[in-house]
N, CA, C and O atoms as a CHARMM CRD file, in Angstrom:
* protein
*
  392
    1    1 MET  N    113.10000  74.22300 102.20300 PROA 1      0.00000
    2    1 MET  CA   113.37300  74.06500 103.58400 PROA 1      0.00000
    3    1 MET  C    113.56900  75.22800 104.15300 PROA 1      0.00000
    4    1 MET  O    113.39500  75.36900 105.36300 PROA 1      0.00000
    5    2 LEU  N    113.96700  76.24400 103.34300 PROA 2      0.00000
    6    2 LEU  CA   114.18200  77.68200 104.22700 PROA 2      0.00000
    7    2 LEU  C    113.22200  78.09500 104.95500 PROA 2      0.00000
    8    2 LEU  O    113.32300  78.44600 106.13000 PROA 2      0.00000
    9    3 ALA  N    112.21800  78.07400 104.28100 PROA 3      0.00000
   10    3 ALA  CA   110.65400  78.47100 104.26900 PROA 3      0.00000
   11    3 ALA  C    110.10800  78.13900 105.69900 PROA 3      0.00000
   12    3 ALA  O    109.77800  78.78400 106.69400 PROA 3      0.00000
   13    4 ALA  N    110.17600  76.67100 105.28200 PROA 4      0.00000
   14    4 ALA  CA   109.90300  75.65600 106.46200 PROA 4      0.00000
   15    4 ALA  C    110.28600  76.37700 108.15200 PROA 4      0.00000
   16    4 ALA  O    109.67200  76.76900 109.14400 PROA 4      0.00000
   17    5 ILE  N    111.75100  76.22200 107.65100 PROA 5      0.00000
   18    5 ILE  CA   112.17100  76.56200 108.85500 PROA 5      0.00000
   19    5 ILE  C    111.90000  78.37500 109.44800 PROA 5      0.00000
   20    5 ILE  O    111.83200  78.72100 110.62800 PROA 5      0.00000
   21    6 ALA  N    111.81200  79.09200 108.48100 PROA 6      0.00000
   22    6 ALA  CA   111.43700  80.33500 108.63700 PROA 6      0.00000
   23    6 ALA  C    109.75900  80.09100 109.19100 PROA 6      0.00000
   24    6 ALA  O    109.47400  80.52200 110.30800 PROA 6      0.00000
   25    7 MET  N    108.93000  79.54800 108.54700 PROA 7      0.00000
   26    7 MET  CA   107.83000  79.47800 109.26900 PROA 7      0.00000
   27    7 MET  C    107.68900  79.37900 110.93400 PROA 7      0.00000
   28    7 MET  O    107.14400  80.11800 111.75300 PROA 7      0.00000
   29    8 HSD  N    108.50600  77.99700 111.06800 PROA 8      0.00000
   30    8 HSD  CA   108.49700  77.65600 112.27100 PROA 8      0.00000
   31    8 HSD  C    108.88300  78.80500 113.13000 PROA 8      0.00000
   32    8 HSD  O    108.13900  79.24500 114.00600 PROA 8      0.00000
   33    9 GLU  N    109.73700  79.15300 112.93600 PROA 9      0.00000
   34    9 GLU  CA   110.73700  79.71600 113.74700 PROA 9      0.00000
   35    9 GLU  C    110.11400  81.45400 113.93500 PROA 9      0.00000
   36    9 GLU  O    110.62300  82.18300 114.78600 PROA 9      0.00000
   37   10 THR  N    109.19800  81.85300 113.20400 PROA 10     0.00000
   38   10 THR  CA   108.29100  82.82700 113.41800 PROA 10     0.00000
   39   10 THR  C    107.00600  82.89700 113.37400 PROA 10     0.00000
   40   10 THR  O    106.36100  83.92800 113.18100 PROA 10     0.00000
   41   11 GLY  N    106.39400  81.35800 113.62300 PROA 11     0.00000
   42   11 GLY  CA   105.38400  81.42600 114.47700 PROA 11     0.00000
   43   11 GLY  C    104.54600  81.73700 113.10500 PROA 11     0.00000
   44   11 GLY  O    103.48800  82.36600 113.12800 PROA 11     0.00000
   45   12 ASN  N    105.05900  81.29500 112.06700 PROA 12     0.00000
   46   12 ASN  CA   104.32700  81.59400 110.62500 PROA 12     0.00000
   47   12 ASN  C    104.12700  83.17000 110.74300 PROA 12     0.00000
   48   12 ASN  O    103.04600  83.70500 110.98800 PROA 12     0.00000
   49   13 GLY  N    105.40200  83.86800 110.51800 PROA 13     0.00000
   50   13 GLY  CA   105.29900  85.37900 110.31800 PROA 13     0.00000
   51   13 GLY  C    104.78900  86.09200 111.54700 PROA 13     0.00000
   52   13 GLY  O    104.67000  87.31500 111.47400 PROA 13     0.00000
   53   14 THR  N    104.48600  85.49400 112.62600 PROA 14     0.00000
   54   14 THR  CA   103.83700  86.28800 113.17500 PROA 14     0.00000
   55   14 THR  C    104.73200  87.17500 114.55300 PROA 14     0.00000
   56   14 THR  O    104.33100  88.18900 115.12400 PROA 14     0.00000
   57   15 SER  N    105.85400  86.51400 114.78800 PROA 15     0.00000
   58   15 SER  CA   106.58300  86.73400 115.72600 PROA 15     0.00000
   59   15 SER  C    107.56200  88.13600 116.07400 PROA 15     0.00000
   60   15 SER  O    108.50000  88.44600 115.34000 PROA 15     0.00000
   61   16 ASN  N    107.30200  88.68700 116.93700 PROA 16     0.00000
   62   16 ASN  CA   108.05900  90.33800 117.04400 PROA 16     0.00000
   63   16 ASN  C    110.03500  89.97100 116.55700 PROA 16     0.00000
   64   16 ASN  O    110.67600  91.01100 116.40500 PROA 16     0.00000
   65   17 ALA  N    110.68400  88.90800 116.39100 PROA 17     0.00000
   66   17 ALA  CA   111.63600  88.65300 115.78700 PROA 17     0.00000
   67   17 ALA  C    111.57300  89.20000 114.31100 PROA 17     0.00000
   68   17 ALA  O    112.39800  89.93500 113.76900 PROA 17     0.00000
   69   18 VAL  N    110.52400  88.73200 113.82800 PROA 18     0.00000
   70   18 VAL  CA   110.45400  88.89300 112.36100 PROA 18     0.00000
   71   18 VAL  C    109.91900  90.33600 112.27200 PROA 18     0.00000
   72   18 VAL  O    110.59200  91.18100 111.68100 PROA 18     0.00000
   73   19 LYS  N    108.95100  90.59700 112.73200 PROA 19     0.00000
   74   19 LYS  CA   108.32200  92.00000 113.15700 PROA 19     0.00000
   75   19 LYS  C    109.04400  93.25500 112.67800 PROA 19     0.00000
   76   19 LYS  O    109.13800  94.06100 111.75200 PROA 19     0.00000
   77   20 ASN  N    109.55400  92.87300 114.04200 PROA 20     0.00000
   78   20 ASN  CA   110.76200  93.99700 114.60800 PROA 20     0.00000
   79   20 ASN  C    112.41200  94.19900 114.27300 PROA 20     0.00000
   80   20 ASN  O    113.05700  95.24400 114.18800 PROA 20     0.00000
   81   21 LYS  N    112.84700  92.77200 114.11600 PROA 21     0.00000
   82   21 LYS  CA   114.32300  92.71200 113.36900 PROA 21     0.00000
   83   21 LYS  C    114.68800  92.37900 112.36100 PROA 21     0.00000
   84   21 LYS  O    115.83200  92.52500 111.93200 PROA 21     0.00000
   85   22 TYR  N    113.49600  91.71800 111.64000 PROA 22     0.00000
   86   22 TYR  CA   113.59900  90.99600 110.11800 PROA 22     0.00000
   87   22 TYR  C    114.34700  89.88500 109.99600 PROA 22     0.00000
   88   22 TYR  O    115.10800  89.60900 109.06800 PROA 22     0.00000
   89   23 ASN  N    114.08300  89.18600 111.06700 PROA 23     0.00000
   90   23 ASN  CA   114.84700  87.98100 111.92200 PROA 23     0.00000
   91   23 ASN  C    114.01900  86.75000 111.33500 PROA 23     0.00000
   92   23 ASN  O    113.51900  86.04800 112.21400 PROA 23     0.00000
   93   24 VAL  N    113.78700  86.37000 110.07900 PROA 24     0.00000
   94   24 VAL  CA   113.02300  85.10500 109.82200 PROA 24     0.00000
   95   24 VAL  C    113.79400  83.92100 110.33600 PROA 24     0.00000
   96   24 VAL  O    113.20900  82.89200 109.99800 PROA 24     0.00000
   97   25 GLY  N    114.94500  83.66400 111.06100 PROA 25     0.00000
   98   25 GLY  CA   115.25200  82.54100 111.17300 PROA 25     0.00000
   99   25 GLY  C    115.44000  81.89900 112.36100 PROA 25     0.00000
  100   25 GLY  O    115.81300  80.73100 112.47000 PROA 25     0.00000
  101   26 GLY  N    115.10100  82.89900 113.55300 PROA 26     0.00000
  102   26 GLY  CA   115.38400  82.85100 114.98500 PROA 26     0.00000
  103   26 GLY  C    116.88300  82.62000 115.08800 PROA 26     0.00000
  104   26 GLY  O    117.36100  81.63600 115.65300 PROA 26     0.00000
  105   27 MET  N    117.70000  83.71600 114.42800 PROA 27     0.00000
  106   27 MET  CA   119.36500  83.67200 114.21400 PROA 27     0.00000
  107   27 MET  C    119.47200  84.35800 115.57200 PROA 27     0.00000
  108   27 MET  O    118.80100  85.27500 116.04600 PROA 27     0.00000
  109   28 MET  N    120.75400  83.49400 116.19600 PROA 28     0.00000
  110   28 MET  CA   120.94100  84.18400 117.47400 PROA 28     0.00000
  111   28 MET  C    122.46700  84.65300 116.94900 PROA 28     0.00000
  112   28 MET  O    123.03600  84.01500 116.06400 PROA 28     0.00000
  113   29 GLY  N    123.04300  85.77700 117.55300 PROA 29     0.00000
  114   29 GLY  CA   124.52500  86.19000 118.03800 PROA 29     0.00000
  115   29 GLY  C    124.76600  86.30200 119.29900 PROA 29     0.00000
  116   29 GLY  O    124.12700  85.75100 120.19500 PROA 29     0.00000
  117   30 LYS  N    126.00100  87.25300 119.46400 PROA 30     0.00000
  118   30 LYS  CA   126.94600  87.24400 120.47800 PROA 30     0.00000
  119   30 LYS  C    126.08400  88.18100 121.63200 PROA 30     0.00000
  120   30 LYS  O    126.40200  88.18800 122.82100 PROA 30     0.00000
  121   31 ASN  N    124.98500  88.93900 121.09400 PROA 31     0.00000
  122   31 ASN  CA   124.50100  89.87800 122.06700 PROA 31     0.00000
  123   31 ASN  C    122.90300  89.13100 121.91700 PROA 31     0.00000
  124   31 ASN  O    122.01500  89.82300 122.41600 PROA 31     0.00000
  125   32 GLY  N    122.43200  87.78600 121.28200 PROA 32     0.00000
  126   32 GLY  CA   120.83900  87.62000 121.38400 PROA 32     0.00000
  127   32 GLY  C    120.53100  87.72400 120.26000 PROA 32     0.00000
  128   32 GLY  O    121.40800  87.89700 119.41400 PROA 32     0.00000
  129   33 LEU  N    119.07800  87.64400 119.88100 PROA 33     0.00000
  130   33 LEU  CA   118.52300  87.72800 118.53200 PROA 33     0.00000
  131   33 LEU  C    118.99500  88.58400 117.57500 PROA 33     0.00000
  132   33 LEU  O    119.24800  89.71000 118.00300 PROA 33     0.00000
  133   34 MET  N    119.18500  88.40200 116.45400 PROA 34     0.00000
  134   34 MET  CA   120.15100  89.28800 115.18600 PROA 34     0.00000
  135   34 MET  C    119.12700  90.18100 114.63100 PROA 34     0.00000
  136   34 MET  O    118.15100  89.75000 114.01700 PROA 34     0.00000
  137   35 SER  N    119.27600  91.00300 114.77400 PROA 35     0.00000
  138   35 SER  CA   118.66200  92.25900 113.97200 PROA 35     0.00000
  139   35 SER  C    119.26300  92.66300 112.16400 PROA 35     0.00000
  140   35 SER  O    120.39800  92.95200 111.78600 PROA 35     0.00000
  141   36 PHE  N    118.18500  92.54900 111.50000 PROA 36     0.00000
  142   36 PHE  CA   118.73000  92.96800 110.41900 PROA 36     0.00000
  143   36 PHE  C    117.79100  94.31500 109.79700 PROA 36     0.00000
  144   36 PHE  O    116.80100  94.74200 110.39000 PROA 36     0.00000
  145   37 GLY  N    118.24400  94.81400 108.65300 PROA 37     0.00000
  146   37 GLY  CA   117.95400  96.34300 108.17800 PROA 37     0.00000
  147   37 GLY  C    116.72600  96.23000 107.00300 PROA 37     0.00000
  148   37 GLY  O    116.40800  97.25600 106.40200 PROA 37     0.00000
  149   38 SER  N    116.13200  95.09400 106.73800 PROA 38     0.00000
  150   38 SER  CA   114.98800  94.57100 106.05200 PROA 38     0.00000
  151   38 SER  C    114.70100  93.33400 106.22500 PROA 38     0.00000
  152   38 SER  O    115.30400  92.64100 107.04500 PROA 38     0.00000
  153   39 LEU  N    113.51200  92.78900 105.29500 PROA 39     0.00000
  154   39 LEU  CA   113.34500  91.53800 105.47700 PROA 39     0.00000
  155   39 LEU  C    114.27100  90.87300 104.42500 PROA 39     0.00000
  156   39 LEU  O    114.90600  89.93500 104.90800 PROA 39     0.00000
  157   40 GLU  N    114.52200  91.12200 103.06600 PROA 40     0.00000
  158   40 GLU  CA   115.32700  90.83100 102.05000 PROA 40     0.00000
  159   40 GLU  C    116.75200  90.35700 102.95200 PROA 40     0.00000
  160   40 GLU  O    117.39700  89.31700 102.82000 PROA 40     0.00000
  161   41 GLU  N    116.95900  91.34400 103.77400 PROA 41     0.00000
  162   41 GLU  CA   118.90800  90.96400 104.09800 PROA 41     0.00000
  163   41 GLU  C    118.54600  89.89300 105.31800 PROA 41     0.00000
  164   41 GLU  O    119.39500  89.07300 105.66700 PROA 41     0.00000
  165   42 GLY  N    117.34800  89.94100 105.89300 PROA 42     0.00000
  166   42 GLY  CA   117.14600  88.82900 106.88100 PROA 42     0.00000
  167   42 GLY  C    117.35200  87.21300 106.11900 PROA 42     0.00000
  168   42 GLY  O    118.23100  86.38000 106.34300 PROA 42     0.00000
  169   43 ILE  N    116.45200  87.16400 105.37400 PROA 43     0.00000
  170   43 ILE  CA   116.21800  85.85600 104.67200 PROA 43     0.00000
  171   43 ILE  C    117.60000  85.79800 103.92200 PROA 43     0.00000
  172   43 ILE  O    118.26000  84.75900 103.91300 PROA 43     0.00000
  173   44 ASN  N    117.97400  86.82800 103.35900 PROA 44     0.00000
  174   44 ASN  CA   119.50200  86.22100 102.39200 PROA 44     0.00000
  175   44 ASN  C    120.22200  86.09800 103.93600 PROA 44     0.00000
  176   44 ASN  O    120.66600  84.95000 103.96000 PROA 44     0.00000
  177   45 ALA  N    120.41000  86.49200 104.70600 PROA 45     0.00000
  178   45 ALA  CA   121.24200  85.74300 106.01100 PROA 45     0.00000
  179   45 ALA  C    121.11000  84.39700 106.44300 PROA 45     0.00000
  180   45 ALA  O    121.98900  83.55000 106.59800 PROA 45     0.00000
  181   46 MET  N    119.48100  84.29700 106.67100 PROA 46     0.00000
  182   46 MET  CA   119.53300  82.84400 106.65400 PROA 46     0.00000
  183   46 MET  C    119.90800  82.02500 106.01800 PROA 46     0.00000
  184   46 MET  O    120.45900  81.02300 106.47400 PROA 46     0.00000
  185   47 ALA  N    119.63300  82.32200 104.37500 PROA 47     0.00000
  186   47 ALA  CA   119.59600  81.50000 103.52700 PROA 47     0.00000
  187   47 ALA  C    121.41500  81.47200 103.55100 PROA 47     0.00000
  188   47 ALA  O    121.89300  80.42300 103.12000 PROA 47     0.00000
  189   48 SER  N    122.13200  82.23700 103.88600 PROA 48     0.00000
  190   48 SER  CA   123.55400  82.38900 103.45300 PROA 48     0.00000
  191   48 SER  C    123.98400  81.34400 104.83700 PROA 48     0.00000
  192   48 SER  O    124.60700  80.29700 104.66300 PROA 48     0.00000
  193   49 ASN  N    123.61900  81.73700 105.96300 PROA 49     0.00000
  194   49 ASN  CA   123.62300  80.77500 106.75300 PROA 49     0.00000
  195   49 ASN  C    123.49100  79.01100 106.78600 PROA 49     0.00000
  196   49 ASN  O    124.43400  78.26600 107.05300 PROA 49     0.00000
  197   50 LEU  N    122.20300  78.60000 106.47500 PROA 50     0.00000
  198   50 LEU  CA   121.66500  77.60000 106.16500 PROA 50     0.00000
  199   50 LEU  C    122.78700  76.90500 105.16100 PROA 50     0.00000
  200   50 LEU  O    123.48000  75.94500 105.49700 PROA 50     0.00000
  201   51 LYS  N    122.83800  77.50900 103.97000 PROA 51     0.00000
  202   51 LYS  CA   124.42800  76.73800 102.95500 PROA 51     0.00000
  203   51 LYS  C    125.73800  76.44900 103.42700 PROA 51     0.00000
  204   51 LYS  O    126.49700  75.48700 103.30200 PROA 51     0.00000
  205   52 ARG  N    125.79900  77.67600 104.07200 PROA 52     0.00000
  206   52 ARG  CA   127.15100  77.73300 105.07800 PROA 52     0.00000
  207   52 ARG  C    127.61400  76.42400 106.01800 PROA 52     0.00000
  208   52 ARG  O    128.47200  75.54900 105.90100 PROA 52     0.00000
  209   53 LEU  N    126.66000  76.73200 106.94400 PROA 53     0.00000
  210   53 LEU  CA   126.73700  75.80900 108.31000 PROA 53     0.00000
  211   53 LEU  C    126.27400  74.78700 108.53100 PROA 53     0.00000
  212   53 LEU  O    126.59700  74.15700 109.53800 PROA 53     0.00000
  213   54 TYR  N    125.19700  74.24200 107.46000 PROA 54     0.00000
  214   54 TYR  CA   124.10500  73.33000 107.33300 PROA 54     0.00000
  215   54 TYR  C    124.84900  72.26600 105.92300 PROA 54     0.00000
  216   54 TYR  O    125.79600  71.47800 105.91000 PROA 54     0.00000
  217   55 TYR  N    123.81000  72.76500 104.78200 PROA 55     0.00000
  218   55 TYR  CA   124.24700  72.02200 103.95400 PROA 55     0.00000
  219   55 TYR  C    125.54500  71.81200 103.18500 PROA 55     0.00000
  220   55 TYR  O    125.69200  70.83200 102.45500 PROA 55     0.00000
  221   56 ASP  N    126.42800  72.68400 103.34300 PROA 56     0.00000
  222   56 ASP  CA   128.10500  72.38200 102.93000 PROA 56     0.00000
  223   56 ASP  C    128.23200  71.67600 103.71700 PROA 56     0.00000
  224   56 ASP  O    129.15700  71.03800 103.21600 PROA 56     0.00000
  225   57 GLN  N    128.00800  71.09900 104.85200 PROA 57     0.00000
  226   57 GLN  CA   128.57600  70.22900 105.79700 PROA 57     0.00000
  227   57 GLN  C    127.80400  69.08800 105.70600 PROA 57     0.00000
  228   57 GLN  O    127.63400  68.45100 106.74500 PROA 57     0.00000
  229   58 GLY  N    127.34500  68.73200 104.77500 PROA 58     0.00000
  230   58 GLY  CA   126.26200  67.57400 104.60300 PROA 58     0.00000
  231   58 GLY  C    125.26600  67.72300 105.61400 PROA 58     0.00000
  232   58 GLY  O    124.76500  66.61800 105.81900 PROA 58     0.00000
  233   59 LEU  N    124.71500  68.68400 106.40000 PROA 59     0.00000
  234   59 LEU  CA   123.64000  68.55700 106.83900 PROA 59     0.00000
  235   59 LEU  C    122.00200  69.18000 105.93300 PROA 59     0.00000
  236   59 LEU  O    121.77300  70.33400 105.57300 PROA 59     0.00000
  237   60 THR  N    121.44500  68.42300 105.83700 PROA 60     0.00000
  238   60 THR  CA   120.55000  68.38800 104.73100 PROA 60     0.00000
  239   60 THR  C    119.39900  67.80700 104.97900 PROA 60     0.00000
  240   60 THR  O    118.62800  67.69200 104.02700 PROA 60     0.00000
  241   61 THR  N    118.98100  67.28400 106.33200 PROA 61     0.00000
  242   61 THR  CA   117.38800  66.70200 106.35300 PROA 61     0.00000
  243   61 THR  C    116.88700  67.65700 107.86500 PROA 61     0.00000
  244   61 THR  O    117.64500  68.16800 108.68900 PROA 61     0.00000
  245   62 ILE  N    115.76100  67.66300 107.85800 PROA 62     0.00000
  246   62 ILE  CA   115.51000  68.40800 109.06400 PROA 62     0.00000
  247   62 ILE  C    116.02600  68.06900 110.06800 PROA 62     0.00000
  248   62 ILE  O    116.47100  68.91700 110.84100 PROA 62     0.00000
  249   63 GLU  N    116.11600  66.59900 110.36200 PROA 63     0.00000
  250   63 GLU  CA   116.45800  66.00400 111.90100 PROA 63     0.00000
  251   63 GLU  C    118.14500  66.09100 111.79400 PROA 63     0.00000
  252   63 GLU  O    118.71000  66.26100 112.87400 PROA 63     0.00000
  253   64 GLN  N    118.85200  66.00800 110.80100 PROA 64     0.00000
  254   64 GLN  CA   120.14400  66.94300 110.90100 PROA 64     0.00000
  255   64 GLN  C    120.30500  68.13600 111.42200 PROA 64     0.00000
  256   64 GLN  O    121.01500  68.58500 112.32200 PROA 64     0.00000
  257   65 ILE  N    119.35700  68.66700 110.55100 PROA 65     0.00000
  258   65 ILE  CA   119.77400  70.37900 111.17200 PROA 65     0.00000
  259   65 ILE  C    119.15500  70.37400 112.18700 PROA 65     0.00000
  260   65 ILE  O    119.79700  71.33300 112.61700 PROA 65     0.00000
  261   66 GLN  N    118.37900  70.13500 113.09700 PROA 66     0.00000
  262   66 GLN  CA   117.77900  70.12500 114.38400 PROA 66     0.00000
  263   66 GLN  C    119.07800  69.84600 115.22800 PROA 66     0.00000
  264   66 GLN  O    119.00500  70.66100 116.14800 PROA 66     0.00000
  265   67 LYS  N    119.91400  69.31100 115.34100 PROA 67     0.00000
  266   67 LYS  CA   120.47900  69.03900 116.09800 PROA 67     0.00000
  267   67 LYS  C    121.80400  70.21200 116.43500 PROA 67     0.00000
  268   67 LYS  O    122.35000  70.38400 117.52500 PROA 67     0.00000
  269   68 LYS  N    122.00700  70.70500 115.53100 PROA 68     0.00000
  270   68 LYS  CA   122.71400  71.96500 115.30200 PROA 68     0.00000
  271   68 LYS  C    122.04300  73.10500 115.64500 PROA 68     0.00000
  272   68 LYS  O    122.54300  73.88100 116.46000 PROA 68     0.00000
  273   69 TYR  N    120.72600  73.36800 115.01800 PROA 69     0.00000
  274   69 TYR  CA   120.09600  74.57600 114.36000 PROA 69     0.00000
  275   69 TYR  C    119.75600  75.04000 115.69600 PROA 69     0.00000
  276   69 TYR  O    120.11800  76.11100 116.18300 PROA 69     0.00000
  277   70 ALA  N    118.87000  73.95100 116.37600 PROA 70     0.00000
  278   70 ALA  CA   117.96400  74.18900 117.41800 PROA 70     0.00000
  279   70 ALA  C    118.05400  73.04900 118.54200 PROA 70     0.00000
  280   70 ALA  O    117.01900  72.46200 118.86000 PROA 70     0.00000
  281   71 PRO  N    118.95900  72.81100 118.99000 PROA 71     0.00000
  282   71 PRO  CA   119.59000  71.59900 119.70500 PROA 71     0.00000
  283   71 PRO  C    118.50800  71.25700 121.15200 PROA 71     0.00000
  284   71 PRO  O    118.44700  72.16700 121.97800 PROA 71     0.00000
  285   72 VAL  N    117.73000  70.04100 121.41500 PROA 72     0.00000
  286   72 VAL  CA   117.70100  70.23600 122.70100 PROA 72     0.00000
  287   72 VAL  C    117.95900  70.52500 123.78600 PROA 72     0.00000
  288   72 VAL  O    118.58000  69.48300 123.99700 PROA 72     0.00000
  289   73 GLY  N    118.07600  71.32800 125.20800 PROA 73     0.00000
  290   73 GLY  CA   118.64800  71.62000 125.85800 PROA 73     0.00000
  291   73 GLY  C    119.83600  72.36300 125.67700 PROA 73     0.00000
  292   73 GLY  O    120.96800  72.16300 126.11800 PROA 73     0.00000
  293   74 ALA  N    119.32800  73.36900 124.85900 PROA 74     0.00000
  294   74 ALA  CA   120.52600  74.56200 124.41400 PROA 74     0.00000
  295   74 ALA  C    119.80500  75.59100 125.84300 PROA 74     0.00000
  296   74 ALA  O    118.83200  75.56300 126.59700 PROA 74     0.00000
  297   75 SER  N    121.02200  76.43700 125.57200 PROA 75     0.00000
  298   75 SER  CA   121.01400  77.30000 126.88600 PROA 75     0.00000
  299   75 SER  C    119.96400  78.69500 126.37500 PROA 75     0.00000
  300   75 SER  O    119.26800  79.39300 127.11300 PROA 75     0.00000
  301   76 ASN  N    120.09900  78.77600 125.20100 PROA 76     0.00000
  302   76 ASN  CA   119.09400  79.42600 124.65200 PROA 76     0.00000
  303   76 ASN  C    117.38500  78.84600 124.46900 PROA 76     0.00000
  304   76 ASN  O    116.66600  79.39500 123.63400 PROA 76     0.00000
  305   77 ASP  N    117.13900  78.31400 124.87100 PROA 77     0.00000
  306   77 ASP  CA   116.22600  77.53500 124.81400 PROA 77     0.00000
  307   77 ASP  C    115.80900  76.95800 126.26500 PROA 77     0.00000
  308   77 ASP  O    115.68000  75.77100 126.56800 PROA 77     0.00000
  309   78 PRO  N    115.60000  78.29500 127.23200 PROA 78     0.00000
  310   78 PRO  CA   114.62100  78.01500 128.86600 PROA 78     0.00000
  311   78 PRO  C    113.79000  77.14100 128.74300 PROA 78     0.00000
  312   78 PRO  O    113.83800  76.20000 129.53500 PROA 78     0.00000
  313   79 THR  N    112.91100  77.16600 127.86000 PROA 79     0.00000
  314   79 THR  CA   111.37400  76.76100 127.79700 PROA 79     0.00000
  315   79 THR  C    111.00300  75.36200 127.34100 PROA 79     0.00000
  316   79 THR  O    109.90800  74.82300 127.50000 PROA 79     0.00000
  317   80 GLY  N    112.24700  74.77200 126.65800 PROA 80     0.00000
  318   80 GLY  CA   112.70900  73.32500 125.94400 PROA 80     0.00000
  319   80 GLY  C    111.86400  73.57100 124.89500 PROA 80     0.00000
  320   80 GLY  O    111.09700  72.62700 124.70600 PROA 80     0.00000
  321   81 LEU  N    111.73700  74.37900 124.23400 PROA 81     0.00000
  322   81 LEU  CA   110.65500  74.59600 122.43100 PROA 81     0.00000
  323   81 LEU  C    111.65600  73.55600 121.70900 PROA 81     0.00000
  324   81 LEU  O    111.15400  72.69300 120.98800 PROA 81     0.00000
  325   82 ASN  N    112.76300  73.59800 121.84300 PROA 82     0.00000
  326   82 ASN  CA   113.27000  72.88900 120.45300 PROA 82     0.00000
  327   82 ASN  C    112.95100  71.65200 120.24700 PROA 82     0.00000
  328   82 ASN  O    113.19900  70.97400 119.25000 PROA 82     0.00000
  329   83 LYS  N    112.28000  71.29500 121.39600 PROA 83     0.00000
  330   83 LYS  CA   111.83500  69.58900 120.99800 PROA 83     0.00000
  331   83 LYS  C    110.67900  69.20400 119.95300 PROA 83     0.00000
  332   83 LYS  O    110.26900  68.13800 119.49500 PROA 83     0.00000
  333   84 ASN  N    110.25400  70.88200 119.74300 PROA 84     0.00000
  334   84 ASN  CA   109.24600  70.43000 119.28200 PROA 84     0.00000
  335   84 ASN  C    110.07600  70.83000 117.14700 PROA 84     0.00000
  336   84 ASN  O    109.72300  70.38500 116.05400 PROA 84     0.00000
  337   85 TRP  N    110.86200  71.52700 117.43600 PROA 85     0.00000
  338   85 TRP  CA   111.58400  71.52200 116.28600 PROA 85     0.00000
  339   85 TRP  C    111.28600  70.94600 115.10200 PROA 85     0.00000
  340   85 TRP  O    110.65700  71.42600 114.15900 PROA 85     0.00000
  341   86 VAL  N    111.88500  69.66600 115.24300 PROA 86     0.00000
  342   86 VAL  CA   111.33600  68.93600 113.84900 PROA 86     0.00000
  343   86 VAL  C    109.92400  68.33400 113.43900 PROA 86     0.00000
  344   86 VAL  O    109.60500  68.04400 112.28600 PROA 86     0.00000
  345   87 ASN  N    109.14300  68.19600 114.54900 PROA 87     0.00000
  346   87 ASN  CA   107.71600  67.90700 114.12800 PROA 87     0.00000
  347   87 ASN  C    107.13000  69.12500 113.22700 PROA 87     0.00000
  348   87 ASN  O    106.48700  68.97400 112.18800 PROA 87     0.00000
  349   88 GLY  N    107.59700  70.78200 114.03400 PROA 88     0.00000
  350   88 GLY  CA   106.98200  71.55700 113.51600 PROA 88     0.00000
  351   88 GLY  C    107.36400  71.89000 112.13700 PROA 88     0.00000
  352   88 GLY  O    106.62500  72.06000 111.16700 PROA 88     0.00000
  353   89 VAL  N    108.69200  71.95500 112.21600 PROA 89     0.00000
  354   89 VAL  CA   109.43600  71.92400 110.73900 PROA 89     0.00000
  355   89 VAL  C    108.95700  71.36600 110.11600 PROA 89     0.00000
  356   89 VAL  O    108.35800  71.89000 109.17700 PROA 89     0.00000
  357   90 SER  N    108.96000  70.07600 110.29200 PROA 90     0.00000
  358   90 SER  CA   108.18100  68.92900 109.19500 PROA 90     0.00000
  359   90 SER  C    106.81500  69.22800 108.63200 PROA 90     0.00000
  360   90 SER  O    106.37600  68.99600 107.50600 PROA 90     0.00000
  361   91 LYS  N    106.28100  69.75900 109.60800 PROA 91     0.00000
  362   91 LYS  CA   104.51900  70.09400 109.14500 PROA 91     0.00000
  363   91 LYS  C    104.53800  71.17500 108.11700 PROA 91     0.00000
  364   91 LYS  O    104.07700  71.06500 106.98100 PROA 91     0.00000
  365   92 PHE  N    105.19900  72.38600 108.69400 PROA 92     0.00000
  366   92 PHE  CA   105.41700  73.33300 107.16800 PROA 92     0.00000
  367   92 PHE  C    106.40400  72.77100 106.04000 PROA 92     0.00000
  368   92 PHE  O    106.29700  73.07200 104.85100 PROA 92     0.00000
  369   93 TYR  N    107.20900  72.06600 106.47300 PROA 93     0.00000
  370   93 TYR  CA   107.62100  71.58700 104.75800 PROA 93     0.00000
  371   93 TYR  C    106.71200  70.46500 104.01400 PROA 93     0.00000
  372   93 TYR  O    106.81600  70.45500 102.78700 PROA 93     0.00000
  373   94 GLN  N    105.89600  69.58600 104.56200 PROA 94     0.00000
  374   94 GLN  CA   105.15500  69.20000 103.77000 PROA 94     0.00000
  375   94 GLN  C    103.84000  69.93400 103.12100 PROA 94     0.00000
  376   94 GLN  O    103.41400  69.91800 101.96600 PROA 94     0.00000
  377   95 MET  N    103.33300  70.62100 104.37000 PROA 95     0.00000
  378   95 MET  CA   102.74600  71.93600 103.83500 PROA 95     0.00000
  379   95 MET  C    102.89700  72.72000 102.53700 PROA 95     0.00000
  380   95 MET  O    101.88600  73.20600 102.02900 PROA 95     0.00000
  381   96 LEU  N    104.06900  72.87300 101.97600 PROA 96     0.00000
  382   96 LEU  CA   104.89200  73.66000 100.79100 PROA 96     0.00000
  383   96 LEU  C    104.94800  72.66300 100.18300 PROA 96     0.00000
  384   96 LEU  O    105.74400  72.92700  99.28100 PROA 96     0.00000
  385   97 GLY  N    104.61000  71.60000 100.05600 PROA 97     0.00000
  386   97 GLY  CA   104.89000  70.18800  98.73700 PROA 97     0.00000
  387   97 GLY  C    106.26500  69.47900  99.32200 PROA 97     0.00000
  388   97 GLY  O    106.51600  68.45200  98.69300 PROA 97     0.00000
  389   98 GLY  N    107.17600  69.75800 100.32300 PROA 98     0.00000
  390   98 GLY  CA   108.20100  69.03300 100.19000 PROA 98     0.00000
  391   98 GLY  C    108.08100  67.54000 100.71700 PROA 98     0.00000
  392   98 GLY  O    109.03800  66.77200 100.62200 PROA 98     0.00000
């Protein structure tokens, strides 16, 4: 699931967030898009975030995770892309054999 979310969040690895900030999960901080020192650091941060704030809290399906990770109507989603999150992540998840 981590890979599917990362693929969706980064436009399959093509976004500026992953290229310039090593942010594979579209993770946001107090000052906007978070930045990491390496790709490994970005992956580890996303994995830790997903485990602590989602899996450990019982949010284990794509649909459950979406409601917190990329909620429809979120203030940091002015163009409404979050409405495509479940379908996008699900597509990559199935492609990866999930």
